[in-house]
C-alpha positions, 0 to 999 in steps of 0.5 A: 485531497490532502486532508482525505489521504490523511483521513484515509491514512489514520484508518490504516495503521493496521495496514502499516503494521503488516507491511511493518511486520512482513518487511522485517522478514524479507521474502515475498508477500502475496497481495490481492486488491479488489479495484474498479475501471478508471479509478484510484485503489490505494494497495500499501502504506509504506513508513518506518516507525522506531520503537521510541515512536518517531520516524525512521528513513522511508523505504525505497519503492520499486516497480519491477513488473509494471501492470499491463492493464493499468499504472501505479503511482507512489504518493508522499503522505502523512500517517496519523497512527494511534495504539500502534504498538507502544506508540499511542499517538504518532505522526510520521511521513509515509509513502502511498502507492495507488493502482488505476486500472485503464477505463475500459478494462475488466479482468485480472492485472499483476505487478510487482514492487520492491520495498527496500528498508533500511539495513539492506532488506528488501521485500517483493510484494506480488499484487493480483488486481481483480477489476471489474466494474461490478466490485460485489459481483451479485454478493450479498444476495 
């Protein structure tokens, strides 16, 4: 399981970059997520990579508004990033947030996270989750 998380984290360096860039701006970030009932879906990766490619302090993550029809969990992981800004290769600790909808739920769920970054900066992230047992919904036919 841990190897699978590391593999997925390596592929998600671009997501990490968007979180870091948006974090510098503060404010509210809106995110759209698709999920299947009863299955985990990764909704965010949170880390700090310094200009010298070393790890900075991990952000604090707080669940401000819990989802009405699911649960949010955060796990600790290692992010293996390549070709991220001036860093050709680096490994840093990270937090990974997951959402899991109730097994019998289909519809829209919402929740909000507060990400506290170094220097006292805070960012609110509002997640709108489309939960469907048929995620494609007929697309591509």
